[in-house]
N, C-alpha and C positions, 0 to 999 in steps of 0.2 A: 769342452770345445770339440766341435766334431767337423771335420773338414773332408771333402772327396775332390779329386781332380781327375779328370778323363785323360788317360794316356793315349787311348786309341778309342774308337768307336764302341768297342766290347770289352776294354779293360780300365779299370778305375783305381786309382791309388787312395787309400782311406787312412785318416789319422783321427784317434781319439785321445783327449787328456782332460783331466778335471782337478778341481781343488775340492778337498773334502773336509767337513767339519761335523763331528757327530760324537755321540757317546751311546753305549749301551751298559749292561750289567757288568761286563768285563773290561771294556777299553774305552777311554776317551781318544779321540783321533782328531787331529788337524794337521793338514799338509797336502802336498801333492799327491794325487791319486795314481793309478796306473797309466802308463803311456802305451797306446796300442797302435800298431802300424800294420796294414794289411792291403790285399788287392781283392777287387771283386772282378769275376769274369763272367760276363753275359753268355751263358751256354746256349740259349735258345730263345727266340723272339718272333712273335706274330704280331700283327697290328694291335691287338688288344690283350695281349698275354706276354709274359716273359719269365724265364727261369735263369737264376744266377748262382754262382757258387764263390764263397768267399774263404780265404785263409789269412790268419793274422797271428801276430805275436805280441804278447803284452809283457812289460817289464813292471814290477811292483812298484808302489808308490814310496815316497820318502817324507814322512811327517813326524810330528812331534807326539809321542804317545808312550812314553816310559818304555821304549825298546820294542814294541810290537809292530809287526808288518802291517801294511794296509789291510784292514778287515776284509776277509772273502777272497783275497787275491794272493797267489803264489808269487815267488820271485820271478819266475820265468813261465809264463802261460802261452799255450797255443789253442787257436780256436779255428774250426771248420764249421761252415754253415751254408745251408742251401735255403733259397728265397723263391717263392712262386707268386707273382703278382697278375692280377686281371683287372680291366677297367671295363666299364659299361656306359653306353652313350644314351641310355634312356629310352631305347626302342626294345622291341620283342616283348616276350611274355611277361617278365617281371617289372619293367618300368622302373628301373633303379635310378633314374636321372643320371647325371654325371658323377658316377660313383667309382670306388675301386675297393679292393680287397687284397691284402698281402699276408702271406703265411711264411714264417721263418723258423727252421728247426736248426739246432746248433749243439755242438759237442765241444765243451771246454776241457782241455787237459791241463790240470793245474800242479804246478811244481810245489810238492810239500803239502798239498791239501786234496780232499776228495775231488774227483773229476765231476763235472756238471753236465747234465742235458737240459737244454732251454727250448721253450717254444714260445713265439711271439705272434700276434694276431693284430693286424690293423684294419679297420673299417673307415672309409673315408667318403666325404660327400662334397661336392662341389656346390655352392649356393650362389649362382651367378659367376661373374668373372673374377670377382675380388675375395670371395669368402669361402672358406672350406671348414668343415666340422670333421673331428677324428675322434674315434675310440680305439684305444690301444690296449691289449691285454698281454701281460708280460708274466711267464710261468717258468719254472724250473725246479730240479731236485738235483742233490748230490748224490753219488753213487753209494755212500755209506749209509743212507737212509735216514741221515740227520736233517739238515736244512731242505725245507719245501717252501715255495712261496708262489703266489698269484696276486697280482695287483693290477689295477685298471687306472688307466690316464685318459680323461676326456678334455678335449681342448677345442679351440675355435682359432682359425688362422685368417689373418688378413694381409692381402698383398698390397704393396705400394711400389710399382714398378720393379726393380730386380730385387727389392727387400720384402721379407714376410715377417711378420710379428704373431708369434703363438703364445697364447694364454690358456691356462686350464688348471685342472686339479688331479692329483694323484691320491689313489686310495687303495690301501691293501685289501684284498678279497679273502685270503687264507695265507697262513704261513706257520711254520714251526722252525725255531732255531735260526731265525733271520730278522734283520730289523724291520720294524713296522715303518716303513716310508710314507709319510701321509703329508700333503701340503700343496700349496700352489707350484705351478711350473710356468717358466716365462722363457721364451726362446726367440732369438733374433737370427734370421737366415738371409744369406746374401747369395743370389745367383750371379756367377760370372762366366 
């Protein structure tokens, strides 16, 4: 579950939580994943571009797995993130249609685990007023040189009034010492 609520025009409260069920060579895990609470501040904005800064705190999950913590999550983690987004209206030299790009860079300080550096890239294009296609790439590495990952997620989004339905597929591109997360993704979004 992911929720955002605008406190002001430039400050947004953000919450993330999930239920996890998986296994790897070391751990079978089922239970509540980490809960994360943070704030995003819109530091700069022009009509077709924006930069925001995020700071958040995550508490580790509570699942059934023979005494292990949530895989990949410390007991108390802190994250800082910078995001740059730009939209294009289809005019000019590149004629990209109603499209957008977002680049995020993050640093996650993990309690009891190696810290992480992450980078995410999202490319999107509106197809008419009700359809949108997205291609997202998530990547990162731990400071100890152990885990490294890159995965892509391609999806299509359909709008129904204030609701959006997203469906797509996630595929690992590369990885070392990290779960191979592959399969369908389905999301339901509500604007309010």
